[in-house]
C-alpha positions in Angstrom: -20.5 -4.9 59.1 -21.9 -1.3 59.3 -25.2 -0.2 57.4 -23.2 2.3 55.3 -20.5 0.3 54.2 -23.0 -2.2 52.9 -24.5 0.5 51.2 -21.2 1.1 49.8 -20.2 -2.4 48.5 -23.5 -2.7 47.1 -23.5 0.7 44.9 -19.9 -0.5 43.9 -21.0 -3.7 42.8 -24.1 -2.4 40.9 -21.6 0.2 39.2 -19.6 -3.0 38.2 -22.7 -5.1 37.3 -24.0 -2.2 34.7 -20.3 -1.0 33.8 -19.9 -4.6 32.4 -23.4 -4.9 31.3 -22.9 -1.8 29.2 -19.6 -3.1 27.7 -21.3 -6.4 26.7 -24.2 -4.0 25.0 -21.7 -1.9 23.3 -19.3 -4.7 22.2 -22.1 -7.1 20.9 -23.7 -4.2 19.2 -20.3 -3.6 17.3 -20.7 -4.5 13.5 -17.3 -6.3 12.6 -17.4 -4.9 9.0 -17.8 -1.3 11.0 -15.2 -2.4 13.2 -12.3 -3.3 10.2 -13.5 -0.2 8.4 -12.8 2.3 11.7 -9.4 0.4 11.9 -8.5 0.7 8.6 -9.3 4.4 8.3 -7.4 5.1 11.6 -4.1 3.5 10.5 -4.4 5.4 7.1 -4.9 8.4 8.6 -1.9 7.7 11.1 0.3 6.2 8.6 -0.7 7.0 4.9 -0.9 3.2 4.6 -3.8 0.5 3.6 -4.8 -1.9 6.4 -6.9 -4.8 5.2 -8.3 -7.3 7.1 -10.0 -10.5 4.3 -10.5 -12.8 7.3 -13.1 -12.8 9.9 -13.0 -10.4 13.0 -14.0 -11.5 16.4 -14.6 -9.8 19.8 -14.4 -11.0 23.5 -16.1 -8.9 26.3 -14.7 -9.5 29.9 -12.6 -9.3 32.0 -10.6 -7.4 29.1 -12.2 -6.7 25.3 -10.4 -9.2 23.3 -10.1 -8.2 19.3 -9.3 -11.1 17.0 -8.5 -10.4 13.2 -7.0 -13.0 10.5 -5.5 -12.4 7.1 -4.3 -8.8 8.1 -2.2 -6.7 5.3 -0.6 -3.7 5.9 0.7 -2.1 2.1 4.4 -0.9 1.5 5.9 2.0 1.2 5.3 3.3 -2.6 9.3 2.7 -3.8 9.3 -0.9 -2.3 9.8 -4.0 -4.3 6.6 -5.8 -2.5 3.2 -4.5 -2.2 3.1 -5.5 1.3 5.2 -4.7 4.3 3.3 -6.8 6.8 1.0 -10.1 6.4 -0.4 -11.8 9.4 -2.3 -14.8 9.9 -3.8 -13.8 13.2 -3.6 -11.0 15.3 -5.2 -10.7 18.9 -5.2 -7.4 20.8 -6.6 -7.4 24.2 -7.6 -4.3 25.4 -8.1 -3.5 29.4 -12.0 -2.6 30.0 -12.3 -0.3 32.6 -9.6 2.4 31.3 -12.2 2.9 28.6 -14.5 4.4 30.9 -11.8 7.1 31.5 -11.5 7.4 27.8 -7.9 5.8 27.4 -7.1 2.7 25.4 -4.9 0.5 27.1 -3.9 -2.4 25.3 -2.4 -5.3 27.7 -1.4 -8.1 25.4 -0.9 -8.5 21.8 -0.4 -11.9 19.6 0.7 -12.3 16.3 0.9 -15.3 14.6 2.7 -16.4 11.1 4.0 -13.1 10.6 5.7 -12.1 7.0 7.4 -8.7 7.4 9.2 -7.3 4.2 11.5 -4.7 5.6 14.0 -2.3 2.8 16.4 0.4 2.6 16.5 2.2 -0.6 19.5 4.2 -2.2 18.9 7.4 -0.2 18.5 5.6 3.1 14.5 5.5 3.6 13.2 3.0 5.4 9.9 1.3 4.7 8.9 0.5 8.4 9.2 4.5 8.7 5.0 5.0 9.5 4.8 8.7 10.1 2.6 10.5 8.0 4.2 13.4 6.2 1.1 15.9 8.3 2.8 14.0 11.3 6.3 14.9 10.3 5.7 18.5 9.7 3.8 18.4 12.8 6.5 17.5 15.3 9.0 19.8 13.4 7.3 22.8 13.9 6.3 22.0 18.0 10.3 20.5 18.3 10.5 23.8 20.6 7.3 22.9 22.8 8.1 20.9 26.1 7.5 16.9 26.2 4.3 15.6 26.6 3.0 12.0 27.7 1.1 11.0 24.4 -1.7 8.7 24.2 0.9 6.3 22.1 2.8 6.3 25.6 -0.2 5.6 27.7 -0.6 2.5 25.2 3.0 1.6 25.9 2.7 1.8 29.3 -0.1 -0.6 29.2 1.3 -3.3 27.3 2.2 -6.8 29.4 2.9 -9.4 27.3 3.7 -9.1 23.2 3.9 -12.8 21.7 5.3 -13.6 18.1 5.1 -17.4 16.8 6.2 -18.5 13.2 7.3 -15.3 12.3 9.6 -14.5 8.9 11.4 -11.3 7.9 13.2 -10.6 5.3 15.3 -7.3 4.9 17.2 -5.7 2.0 19.2 -2.7 2.2 19.9 -1.1 -1.1 20.9 -3.4 -3.8 22.8 -5.7 -1.3 21.3 -9.3 -1.2 18.0 -10.3 0.9 18.3 -11.6 4.1 16.1 -14.1 5.9 15.5 -14.2 9.5 13.4 -16.9 10.9 11.4 -16.5 14.7 9.9 -19.6 16.1 9.0 -17.8 19.2 9.7 -14.0 21.0 7.6 -12.9 24.0 8.1 -10.1 26.3 6.1 -10.7 29.4 5.8 -8.0 32.4 6.4 -9.7 35.5 6.2 -7.2 38.4 9.2 -4.2 37.6 10.8 -6.7 35.3 10.3 -8.1 31.8 10.7 -11.5 31.3 12.3 -12.4 27.1 12.4 -15.2 25.0 13.6 -15.1 21.9 14.6 -17.8 19.3 15.8 -16.8 16.1 17.4 -18.6 13.1 19.5 -16.8 10.0 21.0 -19.9 7.6 22.2 -22.8 10.0 22.7 -20.6 13.2 20.4 -20.2 15.9 20.3 -17.6 18.6 18.3 -17.7 21.9 18.0 -15.1 24.1 16.4 -15.7 27.7 16.2 -14.2 31.0 14.8 -10.9 32.2 15.7 -7.3 32.7 13.9 -4.0 34.0 10.5 -3.2 32.4 10.8 -2.7 28.7 7.5 -0.8 28.3 9.0 1.7 31.4 12.2 2.0 29.6 10.8 3.4 26.5 8.6 5.7 27.9 11.0 7.3 30.3 14.0 7.1 27.6 15.7 10.9 27.7 12.1 12.1 29.9 12.8 10.5 33.2 15.5 8.9 35.1 16.1 5.3 34.2 17.5 2.4 36.0 17.3 -1.0 34.8 18.9 -4.5 35.5 19.8 -6.9 32.9 20.5 -10.8 33.5 20.2 -12.6 30.3 21.9 -15.6 28.3 22.7 -15.4 24.9 22.8 -19.0 23.1 24.9 -19.0 20.0 24.4 -22.6 18.1 24.6 -24.2 21.5 27.0 -22.4 23.2 25.9 -19.5 25.9 26.9 -16.3 27.3 25.8 -14.8 30.1 24.9 -11.1 30.4 24.6 -9.0 33.6 24.4 -5.6 35.0 22.5 -2.3 35.1 22.0 0.4 32.9 21.3 4.2 34.6 19.9 7.0 31.9 19.4 10.7 32.7 17.4 13.1 30.7 19.2 14.3 27.8 22.5 12.6 29.3 24.4 9.7 27.7 24.0 6.5 29.2 26.0 4.9 32.4 26.1 1.4 32.3 27.8 -1.5 34.4 28.1 -5.1 32.3 29.8 -8.3 32.4 30.1 -10.6 29.9 31.1 -14.3 31.0 31.0 -17.4 29.3 32.5 -21.1 29.9 32.9 -21.7 26.1 31.4 -19.4 23.1 32.1 -19.6 19.2 32.6 -16.6 17.1 33.0 -18.7 14.0 29.0 -18.7 13.6 28.6 -14.8 13.5 31.6 -14.5 10.9 30.1 -17.2 8.8 26.8 -15.4 9.0 28.5 -12.2 8.1 30.4 -13.9 4.9 27.1 -15.6 4.3 25.3 -11.9 3.9 28.4 -10.3 2.1 28.8 -10.6 -1.9 31.9 -9.6 -4.0 33.8 -8.6 -1.0 36.9 -10.2 0.0 37.2 -11.1 3.6 40.3 -13.0 4.2 38.4 -16.3 5.2 37.3 -17.2 2.2 37.5 -16.1 -1.5 35.1 -13.4 -2.9 32.4 -14.5 -5.1 32.3 -11.9 -7.7 34.6 -9.4 -8.8 37.8 -8.6 -6.3 37.5 -5.6 -4.4 40.5 -2.9 -5.3 42.3 -3.3 -2.2 43.9 -5.9 0.1 42.5 -3.8 3.1 39.2 -3.0 2.8 37.8 0.6 1.2 34.2 -0.3 2.8 33.3 2.0 5.9 33.7 0.4 9.0 30.6 0.7 11.6 31.8 3.4 13.8 28.2 4.5 13.6 26.8 1.8 15.5 28.9 2.4 18.4 27.8 4.0 21.4 28.1 7.2 22.6 27.8 6.1 26.3 29.7 6.1 29.9 30.4 2.8 31.2 32.1 -0.5 31.0 31.8 -4.0 30.0 33.9 -6.7 31.5 34.8 -9.6 29.9 35.5 -13.2 31.4 35.7 -16.0 29.2 37.0 -19.5 29.7 37.2 -20.2 26.3 36.4 -18.2 23.0 36.8 -19.9 19.4 37.8 -17.9 16.8 37.1 -18.8 12.5 40.2 -21.0 11.8 42.4 -20.3 15.0 42.8 -22.1 17.9 40.4 -20.8 21.0 41.7 -18.4 23.4 41.6 -19.6 27.0 41.2 -17.6 30.3 40.4 -14.1 28.3 39.7 -11.3 30.6 39.7 -7.4 30.0 37.6 -4.2 30.2 36.2 -2.3 27.5 35.6 1.4 28.8 33.3 4.0 27.1 33.9 7.5 27.6 31.7 9.2 25.3 33.6 9.8 21.7 36.3 7.4 23.1 35.9 3.6 23.6 39.4 1.9 25.1 39.8 -1.6 25.5 42.5 -2.4 28.8 44.4 -5.1 29.9 43.1 -7.6 27.2 44.9 -10.8 28.4 44.4 -14.6 27.1 46.3 -17.7 26.7 47.2 -18.6 23.2 48.3 -22.1 22.7 50.8 -22.8 25.7 51.3 -19.0 25.8 50.0 -15.6 26.4 49.0 -12.3 24.8 48.0 -9.0 26.0 46.9 -6.1 24.1 45.4 -2.3 24.6 43.0 -1.2 22.0 41.7 2.6 21.8 39.3 4.0 19.5 38.6 7.8 19.6 36.9 10.5 17.8 34.5 8.0 16.6 31.7 10.7 15.1 34.5 12.6 13.4 35.4 12.2 10.1 38.4 10.4 10.6 38.4 8.5 13.9 41.6 7.6 15.3 43.0 4.0 16.0 45.7 2.7 18.2 46.7 -0.7 18.9 49.7 -2.4 21.4 49.8 -5.8 21.3 52.2 -8.8 22.7 52.0 -12.5 22.4 54.9 -14.7 23.1 55.3 -18.7 24.5 53.4 -20.0 21.8 54.1 -22.3 18.5 52.7 -22.2 15.1 51.9 -26.0 15.8 49.4 -24.7 18.6 47.8 -21.9 16.8 47.2 -23.1 13.4 44.1 -24.9 12.1 43.3 -26.2 9.1 40.5 -27.9 7.6 42.8 -30.7 6.0 43.8 -32.7 8.8 46.9 -34.2 7.1 48.3 -30.8 6.5 50.1 -30.2 9.6 53.1 -27.8 10.7 55.1 -28.6 13.7 56.9 -26.9 16.2 57.9 -22.8 15.5 58.2 -21.0 18.2 56.1 -17.4 17.9 56.7 -13.9 19.5 54.9 -11.1 17.6 55.0 -7.2 19.0 53.1 -4.8 17.4 52.5 -0.6 18.1 50.3 1.1 15.2 48.2 3.9 15.0 46.0 5.2 11.9 43.5 7.4 11.4 40.2 7.0 9.1 36.5 5.6 8.3 37.8 2.2 6.7 40.5 -0.3 7.1 42.3 0.7 4.2 42.4 4.1 5.2 43.8 3.5 8.9 46.6 1.3 7.5 47.2 3.6 4.6 48.3 6.2 6.8 49.5 4.2 9.6 52.5 4.9 11.9 54.4 2.8 14.4 56.1 -0.5 14.2 55.6 -4.3 14.1 57.7 -7.7 14.6 57.2 -11.2 14.2 59.7 -14.0 15.0 59.2 -17.9 13.9 61.7 -20.7 15.4 62.2 -23.9 13.6 59.4 -25.2 12.1 58.4 -28.0 9.4 55.6 -26.7 7.4 53.3 -28.8 4.9 53.0 -27.4 1.6 49.4 -27.6 1.6 49.4 -25.2 4.7 51.2 -22.8 2.7 49.4 -23.3 -0.4 46.2 -22.0 1.5 47.3 -19.2 2.9 46.1 -16.5 0.1 47.4 -15.0 -3.0 50.2 -12.5 -1.6 51.9 -15.3 0.4 52.1 -17.9 -2.2 53.9 -15.2 -4.4 56.3 -14.2 -1.6 57.0 -17.9 -0.8 57.2 -19.0 -4.6 59.3 -15.8 -5.3 61.8 -16.6 -2.5 62.3 -19.9 -3.2 61.4 -21.2 -7.0 62.2 -24.4 -5.9 59.3 -24.8 -3.1 57.0 -26.7 -5.2 59.6 -29.6 -5.4 58.7 -30.3 -1.6 56.0 -31.2 0.3 57.4 -29.4 3.5 59.5 -26.6 4.1 62.1 -26.9 7.0 61.8 -23.4 8.6 64.9 -22.8 10.6 64.3 -19.0 11.9 62.3 -16.0 10.0 61.8 -12.7 11.4 60.0 -9.6 10.2 60.6 -5.9 11.4 58.2 -3.8 9.9 58.7 0.1 10.7 55.5 2.6 9.4 55.4 6.1 8.9 52.4 8.0 7.0 51.5 4.6 5.4 55.2 3.5 3.9 56.9 0.6 5.0 60.3 0.5 4.6 62.4 -3.0 4.6 66.0 -2.1 5.1 67.2 -6.0 5.2 64.6 -6.0 8.0 62.9 -9.3 6.9 65.3 -12.4 7.1 64.3 -16.2 7.0 66.2 -19.0 6.9 65.7 -22.5 5.4 67.7 -25.9 5.3 68.7 -24.9 1.7 68.7 -20.8 1.5 69.5 -17.8 3.7 66.6 -15.0 2.2 66.9 -11.2 2.9 64.1 -8.7 2.1 64.7 -5.1 1.5 62.7 -2.3 -0.4 59.4 -0.4 0.2 55.4 -1.4 0.7 53.3 1.8 0.2 50.0 1.1 2.3 48.4 3.8 1.0 48.5 2.6 -2.8 49.3 -0.8 -1.6 52.1 -0.8 -4.1 54.9 -3.6 -3.4 58.8 -3.2 -4.4 60.8 -5.7 -2.8 64.2 -7.1 -3.7 65.0 -10.4 -2.7 68.5 -11.6 -1.9 68.7 -15.3 -1.5 71.5 -17.3 -0.8 72.4 -21.0 -1.2 73.6 -22.8 1.9 75.3 -25.6 0.2 78.7 -24.5 -0.3 80.1 -22.8 -3.3 78.0 -21.5 -6.1 78.7 -20.0 -9.7 78.6 -16.6 -8.0 75.4 -15.8 -9.6 72.2 -16.4 -7.9 69.3 -16.2 -9.9 67.0 -15.5 -7.5 68.5 -12.3 -6.8 67.5 -11.2 -10.6 63.9 -11.4 -9.1 61.9 -8.9 -6.8 58.2 -8.8 -5.6 56.1 -6.3 -7.8 52.5 -4.9 -8.2 49.9 -4.3 -5.3 49.1 -6.2 -2.2 45.9 -7.3 -3.7 47.8 -8.8 -6.9 51.3 -9.1 -6.1 53.3 -10.7 -9.0 57.4 -11.2 -9.4 59.3 -9.0 -11.5 62.8 -8.2 -12.7 65.2 -6.5 -10.4 67.1 -4.6 -13.3 69.8 -4.0 -10.6 70.2 -7.7 -9.7 70.6 -8.3 -13.7 73.1 -5.0 -14.1 75.2 -6.6 -10.9 75.3 -10.6 -12.0 76.2 -9.6 -15.4 79.2 -7.5 -14.1 80.0 -10.3 -11.8 79.9 -12.8 -15.0 82.3 -10.6 -17.1 84.9 -10.5 -13.9 84.6 -14.0 -13.2 85.8 -15.1 -17.1 88.3 -11.8 -16.8 90.1 -12.9 -13.5 89.5 -16.5 -14.1 86.8 -17.3 -11.7 89.0 -15.6 -8.9 85.9 -12.4 -8.7 83.3 -15.4 -8.4 85.3 -17.2 -5.6 85.4 -14.1 -4.0 82.0 -12.9 -4.4 81.2 -16.7 -2.5 83.5 -15.7 0.1 81.5 -12.0 0.5 78.1 -13.6 0.5 78.9 -16.4 2.9 80.4 -13.8 5.5 77.9 -11.2 5.2 74.4 -12.7 4.3 74.8 -15.7 6.5 72.4 -14.6 9.6 69.8 -12.7 8.0 67.0 -13.4 10.9 69.7 -12.0 13.5 70.5 -9.0 11.4 66.8 -8.4 10.9 65.9 -8.7 14.6 65.3 -5.5 16.5 64.5 -4.8 20.0 61.2 -6.1 21.4 61.1 -3.2 24.0 61.7 -0.4 21.3 58.1 -1.7 19.8 56.0 -2.8 23.1 57.7 -1.0 26.0 58.5 -3.7 28.8 59.0 -6.9 27.0 62.3 -8.5 25.9 
């Protein structure tokens, strides 16, 4: 070793020793009370909030400066319902030592224990977690035209290598909606070279969600987003109540340009029922179709609540789906599902969506366009066939069963709007469904909802006298023009006792129903007067009811009068006419499948 090198190493060691001693002396001379006051003052200046540290504050020195504080609280926004937004049993910060000599503060790790967070949004959309002070906000507006610069906060983010959270409880309230409670037993983000290892355990009500794996550096992504070219990868596994979903792919982001991504979602078995149940549990007073509303019903059968179009990304890329089994609420599982979700700016297309349904197959194409406009456009084409009601209908009552019932469904519909009601209310297109011979337990029919029950009771008032319905066939062809469904003998049902045809109008905008019912007995000649034809279905989709078919009353009265005058000959003639023209309602109602879904038969 040369003399010069020895001197250099000794000098460097001496500098490190002196620096360490200086840091030790500086740290040991710091009064924890003064440090608490300094931190509180800095937070107050930056956010306008009060930071209080009621517990002890301790320091460590080497190889990094560690700060540990207990019983820490951060005050809430003035309008919030809770006085504190955050409360911590303990917080630990590790600050890198040597960057301090260069005038930089770099936090290498954060450890939070016993976090209680009270997050809230008020009626005008303000969030209590927005910690920008008025001075900061006004300054940012005045300097918005200036070129972006790397701030000290960016340096702090770049330095964070580990974030650990344990025993966290988060409550969230949006306006006057019910409070949602989340528990996070464990969360960690750990830097591992150019990647970040992620571990999350989260619980909401009775539903457990986990996320594990790695992705490109999170801290680098935060700093580079819209500032520098960014390339990051994903290799994560999402678990929901024990069912797993693998998420892999890559994301590319150029400054001021929408991100480009290529992601794959793969699973052997995944269950959406917990997500649906969690959504229902968090909503009060809204009709969902899965459970009856807790409080007052919505005005419309198709909800007028705004759909979350604002949450859809304005991006370019694709998501490939490949799932061996996807379980849905109250339905049989979808098997071998595949498809591609393509994102192109303000448009999303779900292409070549295919899956096995029962022993049959289904395919669909769905498009959403002009997503950010006042009236997003939605279109859907779908075809499903080769399965039976028995294969797909799931009941919570194991003794209530359905047997048989070959099904084919096709639809080609489009509409515009922010809510389901708006989209359906102005829809155009057509849909058709056929059901073959089946035996259906009455308890299943009774669980189908108010609309279905009213229709069935109106069609067949004698239905309740039997514990099952023997269906020979049913066909419903529904053409829609600007939200108006004109039914011209295009809904037909045949049971072992009745032939039934519906005609009339359903206005999907007002949801008003005006459907005349023409049922005919199949057991020989009758009196010529069918009491079922005196009834029609009216009201709304949300509140359907049986009414009087005035035209049927007049026609029946005329028929009765002529019967007396002709000695019964007109009644016999009415029976002959009825039997010859109304005995094949399913065949009369059926339309060409190719007219609805091109290429089908």
